[in-house]
PLY file of the C-alpha trace (Angstrom):
ply
format ascii 1.0
element vertex 110
property float x
property float y
property float z
element edge 109
property int vertex1
property int vertex2
end_header
-19.43 3.94 8.87
-21.03 6.66 6.77
-20.80 6.35 3.01
-18.44 8.85 1.40
-19.65 11.01 -1.42
-16.42 10.87 -3.42
-13.56 8.36 -3.33
-10.17 10.00 -2.85
-7.66 9.84 -5.71
-4.95 7.51 -4.42
-1.30 7.78 -5.42
-0.48 4.19 -4.46
-1.42 1.22 -6.64
-1.28 -2.55 -6.38
2.26 -3.82 -6.97
4.01 -0.63 -5.79
6.90 -0.87 -3.34
6.09 1.29 -0.30
7.59 2.20 3.06
5.66 2.70 6.28
6.30 6.23 7.62
4.18 6.12 10.80
2.88 3.60 13.32
4.15 0.43 14.94
5.70 -0.85 11.68
7.51 2.42 10.88
10.48 1.87 8.55
9.30 -1.46 7.10
9.07 -1.86 3.34
6.82 -4.14 1.32
4.79 -4.58 -1.82
1.16 -3.48 -2.02
-1.07 -6.56 -2.34
-4.43 -4.78 -2.41
-5.80 -1.23 -2.34
-9.17 -0.42 -0.73
-10.08 3.07 -2.06
-13.45 3.24 -0.27
-11.68 3.11 3.10
-8.36 4.80 2.06
-6.44 1.70 3.08
-3.95 -0.74 1.53
-2.73 -4.23 2.36
1.08 -4.41 2.31
3.08 -7.65 2.39
4.81 -8.14 5.76
3.27 -5.06 7.39
0.55 -4.85 10.09
0.49 -8.62 10.66
-2.23 -10.00 12.94
-2.86 -13.48 14.30
-6.14 -15.15 13.39
-7.55 -18.30 14.97
-8.86 -20.60 12.23
-11.00 -23.74 12.64
-10.08 -26.80 10.58
-12.24 -27.14 7.46
-12.17 -30.35 5.36
-8.45 -31.04 4.73
-7.17 -27.62 5.86
-5.64 -27.80 9.33
-6.78 -25.19 11.82
-4.56 -23.20 14.13
-3.26 -19.71 14.58
-2.36 -18.11 11.24
-0.70 -14.78 10.59
-2.49 -12.52 8.09
-1.67 -9.14 6.57
-4.24 -6.52 7.55
-4.82 -3.13 5.96
-2.98 0.06 6.87
-4.09 3.63 6.18
-2.73 5.18 2.97
-1.49 8.26 4.86
1.00 6.02 6.71
2.58 4.80 3.46
5.04 6.44 1.09
6.13 5.18 -2.32
9.78 4.08 -2.63
11.76 5.88 -5.34
12.80 3.41 -8.10
16.27 5.03 -8.40
17.46 5.77 -4.87
15.30 3.38 -2.84
14.22 6.21 -0.53
10.61 7.24 0.18
9.29 9.93 -2.15
6.18 11.95 -2.83
4.24 11.23 -6.00
3.15 13.72 -8.64
1.30 13.46 -11.94
2.31 14.96 -15.26
1.20 14.71 -18.86
3.49 12.53 -21.01
2.51 11.72 -24.61
-1.11 12.70 -23.94
-1.41 10.46 -20.86
-1.24 11.31 -17.17
1.74 9.50 -15.64
2.84 9.18 -12.00
6.37 10.38 -11.30
8.73 10.50 -8.36
9.15 14.03 -7.00
12.61 13.11 -5.65
14.21 11.89 -8.89
11.68 13.00 -11.50
11.53 9.47 -12.95
8.22 8.08 -14.23
6.78 5.27 -12.11
5.47 2.27 -13.98
0 1
1 2
2 3
3 4
4 5
5 6
6 7
7 8
8 9
9 10
10 11
11 12
12 13
13 14
14 15
15 16
16 17
17 18
18 19
19 20
20 21
21 22
22 23
23 24
24 25
25 26
26 27
27 28
28 29
29 30
30 31
31 32
32 33
33 34
34 35
35 36
36 37
37 38
38 39
39 40
40 41
41 42
42 43
43 44
44 45
45 46
46 47
47 48
48 49
49 50
50 51
51 52
52 53
53 54
54 55
55 56
56 57
57 58
58 59
59 60
60 61
61 62
62 63
63 64
64 65
65 66
66 67
67 68
68 69
69 70
70 71
71 72
72 73
73 74
74 75
75 76
76 77
77 78
78 79
79 80
80 81
81 82
82 83
83 84
84 85
85 86
86 87
87 88
88 89
89 90
90 91
91 92
92 93
93 94
94 95
95 96
96 97
97 98
98 99
99 100
100 101
101 102
102 103
103 104
104 105
105 106
106 107
107 108
108 109
């Protein structure tokens, strides 16, 4: 994979509640566990689950474990804190700081 010159400015952060808007897991909601800005991807709890075969190591038993794998940012949409529906995210200046806000309700996202 070629190295990108600039990393995209992402509107989703770790800890946000998001909904999948495209793909096999469309409609599922979960919390963002990790954001990978270099690849424009995020790991969401309970979404895009894959099975991984693991060998036993020391006291850890082996077997087939389910892990959360990353999903592209474009397939995710932030959930509005008020209505619980997916919303677009904007940025506005509040008290000299740029804050993210929900375009649906206008409420600032923490």
